[in-house]
Structure formats: structure tokens, C-alpha cells
One Martini backbone bead per residue (centre of mass of N, CA, C, O) as a GRO file, in nm:
protein
  233
    1UNK     BB    1   0.798   2.599  -1.626
    2UNK     BB    2   0.920   2.702  -1.317
    3UNK     BB    3   1.017   2.611  -1.003
    4UNK     BB    4   1.017   2.273  -0.954
    5UNK     BB    5   1.175   2.268  -0.654
    6UNK     BB    6   0.908   2.264  -0.523
    7UNK     BB    7   0.569   2.187  -0.393
    8UNK     BB    8   0.376   2.350  -0.624
    9UNK     BB    9   0.341   2.177  -0.897
   10UNK     BB   10   0.040   2.129  -0.957
   11UNK     BB   11  -0.065   2.410  -0.891
   12UNK     BB   12   0.117   2.561  -1.095
   13UNK     BB   13   0.013   2.429  -1.348
   14UNK     BB   14  -0.287   2.495  -1.331
   15UNK     BB   15  -0.251   2.805  -1.294
   16UNK     BB   16  -0.097   2.868  -1.555
   17UNK     BB   17  -0.306   2.751  -1.760
   18UNK     BB   18  -0.556   2.919  -1.653
   19UNK     BB   19  -0.428   3.208  -1.687
   20UNK     BB   20  -0.305   3.170  -2.010
   21UNK     BB   21  -0.424   2.952  -2.207
   22UNK     BB   22  -0.161   2.760  -2.206
   23UNK     BB   23   0.063   2.541  -2.268
   24UNK     BB   24   0.302   2.323  -2.165
   25UNK     BB   25   0.644   2.281  -2.284
   26UNK     BB   26   0.836   2.354  -2.039
   27UNK     BB   27   1.075   2.264  -1.792
   28UNK     BB   28   1.210   2.397  -1.468
   29UNK     BB   29   1.474   2.302  -1.204
   30UNK     BB   30   1.668   2.553  -1.278
   31UNK     BB   31   1.957   2.758  -1.410
   32UNK     BB   32   2.004   2.555  -1.641
   33UNK     BB   33   1.989   2.391  -1.942
   34UNK     BB   34   1.981   2.098  -1.810
   35UNK     BB   35   1.699   2.193  -1.649
   36UNK     BB   36   1.564   2.142  -1.919
   37UNK     BB   37   1.234   2.015  -2.033
   38UNK     BB   38   1.002   1.837  -2.182
   39UNK     BB   39   0.673   1.822  -2.169
   40UNK     BB   40   0.495   1.549  -1.995
   41UNK     BB   41   0.209   1.455  -1.857
   42UNK     BB   42   0.260   1.170  -1.759
   43UNK     BB   43   0.534   1.209  -1.620
   44UNK     BB   44   0.444   1.434  -1.431
   45UNK     BB   45   0.224   1.276  -1.271
   46UNK     BB   46   0.404   1.040  -1.178
   47UNK     BB   47   0.603   1.208  -1.012
   48UNK     BB   48   0.387   1.348  -0.827
   49UNK     BB   49   0.299   1.043  -0.716
   50UNK     BB   50   0.569   0.854  -0.696
   51UNK     BB   51   0.595   0.661  -0.980
   52UNK     BB   52   0.771   0.772  -1.172
   53UNK     BB   53   1.003   0.779  -1.492
   54UNK     BB   54   1.116   0.567  -1.713
   55UNK     BB   55   1.121   0.725  -1.979
   56UNK     BB   56   1.292   0.967  -1.867
   57UNK     BB   57   1.526   0.794  -1.766
   58UNK     BB   58   1.618   0.663  -2.037
   59UNK     BB   59   1.672   0.930  -2.182
   60UNK     BB   60   1.888   1.022  -1.990
   61UNK     BB   61   2.076   0.776  -2.024
   62UNK     BB   62   2.118   0.802  -2.331
   63UNK     BB   63   2.243   1.092  -2.311
   64UNK     BB   64   2.480   1.019  -2.103
   65UNK     BB   65   2.512   0.735  -2.259
   66UNK     BB   66   2.662   0.556  -2.455
   67UNK     BB   67   2.637   0.264  -2.623
   68UNK     BB   68   2.918   0.154  -2.538
   69UNK     BB   69   2.880   0.196  -2.236
   70UNK     BB   70   2.633   0.023  -2.202
   71UNK     BB   71   2.759  -0.242  -2.307
   72UNK     BB   72   2.990  -0.257  -2.103
   73UNK     BB   73   2.815  -0.268  -1.845
   74UNK     BB   74   2.659  -0.531  -1.919
   75UNK     BB   75   2.913  -0.708  -1.954
   76UNK     BB   76   3.012  -0.676  -1.661
   77UNK     BB   77   2.764  -0.793  -1.521
   78UNK     BB   78   2.780  -1.075  -1.659
   79UNK     BB   79   3.078  -1.120  -1.536
   80UNK     BB   80   3.091  -0.976  -1.234
   81UNK     BB   81   3.215  -0.684  -1.288
   82UNK     BB   82   3.358  -0.402  -1.074
   83UNK     BB   83   3.525  -0.123  -1.120
   84UNK     BB   84   3.658   0.185  -1.053
   85UNK     BB   85   3.610   0.273  -1.346
   86UNK     BB   86   3.302   0.208  -1.352
   87UNK     BB   87   3.236   0.405  -1.124
   88UNK     BB   88   3.331   0.659  -1.260
   89UNK     BB   89   3.142   0.641  -1.508
   90UNK     BB   90   2.880   0.658  -1.343
   91UNK     BB   91   2.921   0.930  -1.213
   92UNK     BB   92   2.941   1.085  -1.479
   93UNK     BB   93   2.652   1.017  -1.577
   94UNK     BB   94   2.497   1.144  -1.342
   95UNK     BB   95   2.601   1.434  -1.399
   96UNK     BB   96   2.485   1.428  -1.702
   97UNK     BB   97   2.167   1.414  -1.604
   98UNK     BB   98   2.169   1.630  -1.386
   99UNK     BB   99   1.953   1.667  -1.154
  100UNK     BB  100   1.938   1.463  -0.887
  101UNK     BB  101   1.638   1.497  -0.793
  102UNK     BB  102   1.528   1.435  -1.082
  103UNK     BB  103   1.635   1.148  -1.105
  104UNK     BB  104   1.514   1.031  -0.844
  105UNK     BB  105   1.208   1.093  -0.931
  106UNK     BB  106   1.207   0.868  -1.167
  107UNK     BB  107   1.209   0.663  -0.941
  108UNK     BB  108   1.032   0.421  -0.830
  109UNK     BB  109   0.967   0.518  -0.479
  110UNK     BB  110   1.091   0.791  -0.533
  111UNK     BB  111   1.184   1.121  -0.419
  112UNK     BB  112   1.298   1.436  -0.472
  113UNK     BB  113   1.294   1.497  -0.148
  114UNK     BB  114   1.538   1.322  -0.059
  115UNK     BB  115   1.684   1.587  -0.164
  116UNK     BB  116   1.729   1.844  -0.013
  117UNK     BB  117   1.727   2.166  -0.014
  118UNK     BB  118   2.084   2.234  -0.049
  119UNK     BB  119   2.201   1.923  -0.080
  120UNK     BB  120   2.264   1.876  -0.377
  121UNK     BB  121   2.539   2.016  -0.395
  122UNK     BB  122   2.681   1.832  -0.189
  123UNK     BB  123   2.634   1.568  -0.356
  124UNK     BB  124   2.786   1.657  -0.603
  125UNK     BB  125   3.057   1.729  -0.466
  126UNK     BB  126   3.110   1.443  -0.372
  127UNK     BB  127   3.128   1.306  -0.649
  128UNK     BB  128   3.365   1.492  -0.744
  129UNK     BB  129   3.558   1.388  -0.524
  130UNK     BB  130   3.570   1.096  -0.604
  131UNK     BB  131   3.676   1.151  -0.896
  132UNK     BB  132   3.939   1.282  -0.798
  133UNK     BB  133   4.052   1.036  -0.669
  134UNK     BB  134   4.048   0.857  -0.925
  135UNK     BB  135   4.241   1.054  -1.090
  136UNK     BB  136   4.485   0.956  -0.877
  137UNK     BB  137   4.490   0.696  -1.024
  138UNK     BB  138   4.592   0.431  -1.171
  139UNK     BB  139   4.514   0.203  -1.404
  140UNK     BB  140   4.550  -0.046  -1.216
  141UNK     BB  141   4.370   0.066  -0.991
  142UNK     BB  142   4.104   0.111  -1.154
  143UNK     BB  143   4.124  -0.217  -1.252
  144UNK     BB  144   4.204  -0.386  -0.993
  145UNK     BB  145   4.515  -0.497  -0.999
  146UNK     BB  146   4.600  -0.292  -0.772
  147UNK     BB  147   4.626  -0.280  -0.454
  148UNK     BB  148   4.534  -0.066  -0.181
  149UNK     BB  149   4.758   0.044   0.011
  150UNK     BB  150   4.883   0.268   0.221
  151UNK     BB  151   5.074   0.422   0.024
  152UNK     BB  152   4.855   0.466  -0.194
  153UNK     BB  153   4.649   0.616  -0.032
  154UNK     BB  154   4.834   0.860   0.039
  155UNK     BB  155   4.886   0.940  -0.252
  156UNK     BB  156   4.587   0.994  -0.338
  157UNK     BB  157   4.527   1.209  -0.119
  158UNK     BB  158   4.743   1.410  -0.203
  159UNK     BB  159   4.641   1.437  -0.512
  160UNK     BB  160   4.322   1.518  -0.411
  161UNK     BB  161   4.278   1.644  -0.112
  162UNK     BB  162   4.221   1.406   0.075
  163UNK     BB  163   4.111   1.185   0.313
  164UNK     BB  164   4.125   0.863   0.416
  165UNK     BB  165   3.821   0.840   0.492
  166UNK     BB  166   3.709   0.899   0.211
  167UNK     BB  167   3.848   0.673   0.059
  168UNK     BB  168   3.744   0.439   0.230
  169UNK     BB  169   3.454   0.488   0.162
  170UNK     BB  170   3.468   0.448  -0.141
  171UNK     BB  171   3.577   0.152  -0.121
  172UNK     BB  172   3.334   0.039   0.028
  173UNK     BB  173   3.128   0.095  -0.194
  174UNK     BB  174   3.269  -0.066  -0.416
  175UNK     BB  175   3.255  -0.338  -0.274
  176UNK     BB  176   2.946  -0.358  -0.256
  177UNK     BB  177   2.891  -0.343  -0.564
  178UNK     BB  178   3.081  -0.578  -0.644
  179UNK     BB  179   2.922  -0.797  -0.504
  180UNK     BB  180   2.653  -0.762  -0.646
  181UNK     BB  181   2.767  -0.810  -0.935
  182UNK     BB  182   2.876  -1.085  -0.876
  183UNK     BB  183   2.604  -1.222  -0.819
  184UNK     BB  184   2.488  -1.160  -1.099
  185UNK     BB  185   2.705  -1.321  -1.260
  186UNK     BB  186   2.627  -1.606  -1.109
  187UNK     BB  187   2.316  -1.614  -1.256
  188UNK     BB  188   2.329  -1.633  -1.571
  189UNK     BB  189   2.265  -1.374  -1.759
  190UNK     BB  190   2.387  -1.463  -2.033
  191UNK     BB  191   2.125  -1.653  -2.097
  192UNK     BB  192   1.968  -1.371  -2.112
  193UNK     BB  193   1.791  -1.226  -2.334
  194UNK     BB  194   1.595  -0.975  -2.429
  195UNK     BB  195   1.343  -1.151  -2.515
  196UNK     BB  196   1.333  -1.317  -2.252
  197UNK     BB  197   1.278  -1.071  -2.069
  198UNK     BB  198   1.016  -0.980  -2.199
  199UNK     BB  199   0.856  -1.261  -2.163
  200UNK     BB  200   1.019  -1.311  -1.859
  201UNK     BB  201   1.061  -1.109  -1.600
  202UNK     BB  202   1.031  -1.297  -1.353
  203UNK     BB  203   1.285  -1.466  -1.399
  204UNK     BB  204   1.478  -1.231  -1.365
  205UNK     BB  205   1.390  -1.147  -1.074
  206UNK     BB  206   1.474  -1.420  -0.949
  207UNK     BB  207   1.778  -1.384  -1.016
  208UNK     BB  208   1.810  -1.092  -0.866
  209UNK     BB  209   1.713  -1.111  -0.570
  210UNK     BB  210   1.982  -1.212  -0.431
  211UNK     BB  211   2.145  -0.925  -0.510
  212UNK     BB  212   1.947  -0.751  -0.356
  213UNK     BB  213   1.882  -0.505  -0.145
  214UNK     BB  214   1.621  -0.504   0.077
  215UNK     BB  215   1.617  -0.195   0.124
  216UNK     BB  216   1.584  -0.120  -0.178
  217UNK     BB  217   1.331  -0.284  -0.232
  218UNK     BB  218   1.151  -0.137  -0.028
  219UNK     BB  219   1.189   0.157  -0.136
  220UNK     BB  220   1.069   0.048  -0.438
  221UNK     BB  221   0.791  -0.126  -0.339
  222UNK     BB  222   0.893  -0.390  -0.404
  223UNK     BB  223   0.881  -0.662  -0.625
  224UNK     BB  224   0.632  -0.563  -0.781
  225UNK     BB  225   0.747  -0.286  -0.869
  226UNK     BB  226   1.008  -0.401  -1.004
  227UNK     BB  227   0.848  -0.563  -1.226
  228UNK     BB  228   0.732  -0.311  -1.360
  229UNK     BB  229   1.006  -0.188  -1.434
  230UNK     BB  230   1.103  -0.417  -1.622
  231UNK     BB  231   0.869  -0.400  -1.821
  232UNK     BB  232   0.925  -0.105  -1.906
  233UNK     BB  233   1.229  -0.165  -2.000
   0.00000   0.00000   0.00000
């Protein structure tokens, strides 16, 4: 079933099955191979109801990020470190996960309609522009060893074809995420192994609560919904 980037998703599925008397095997949300996915009725209905699709999200993450990259990311969070290089790696992983609206729709509390039709390309182009800026940085700058003073900012902008406002916005976003990861690192997540998280997700959520942006928590349906996400993970 194709053209799932519109609003008639459920009606289209029912109509297609009723008219053809055939099951749905694949879903298409765009014009490229990466926009094709295997149909799973539970995941489909959950996304339709705005409940997210943790199983599909994890499959996309595992496909986009290698095990080494996932381990590195977890180690960095435990240490409370988040460099520009880490941010660049995460941007690359997001682009490898396919359609942005599709990825957003897999997160409980979020809707694929949050990225309006026609704006998805602009969002993707913006991420690519951010990555282009980071490609113009030196190794020490990416690893946050060398601070970005005015001369470095101007050099990066010239190398990437960006303007200083765009680069300063990127650096502001990095600083915001870096602070959040720093708070998580200070919460002694190192002492919480995977088994402990499975047995007592509430304890993990209590540790994380201080690091999470209240606006994001509200958008994702409150702490109760986040707790359900942790249990599903």
C-alpha cells in the first residue's frame, strides 16, 4: 500500500484489503526504496492512533546505527559527554533512518503530521546543512577540544557556505544537548546495568527526570507514558 503520507491511512488500508481480498505486505511512504517497510498490523494501528511504534523505532535505529556506534553513544551518555562529533553522528543516523515524518510518528506522543507535507524536505536539507558545517571543522573542533572563537566561526562559515547565524544556532543546540547529557552523566547511570533497568524502570526514570526538558516530557504524554516507553525498550 502506497501514498501513506496522506491522512486516509486507515480508510485506505480497509478499502484496499476489502477491494482486493489480499493482505497488505509492504507499506510505502515515499518514492524511494528506503521509504518501503514491511507491514505489521500492530505497529500500523499504534502509529495510526498516535501511540508510537517502539518496535519499529528500535528496528530503524539498529539498521541506521551499528553496534559500535550504539555502544559509543551509551558510553558517552554515562560519562556525561556530548561532542559536536557525537551530534554529527546522530544527524547521520537520523538521515539513514529514512523519512523524518515516519521516524517522528514512531515516537509515542508524537504524530507524523508534526512535520507538515512539503516541510520534510526543508527539515532534511537543514540537517544536511548542519552536517556540512561540521564537515568544515577540524578534529579538535569536532571533539570540543578547541573552542570556536570568532576567527574559527568565520572560517567554518566560508568553508561550508553558511552564515554565522546558522552556525551559532547549531552551536546553541549542541550546548543545550550537551548540558542535558552532562546532567544524565552526573546521575550515576554507570551504576545501572541493563538488568537493573529492566527490573526497575521507575528507578531509572527518577534518575532521568531531572535531566529531561519538561516541554519534551509533556509532548510525549507525561512521565507515565515515558515509563511505558522505557519498559518497552
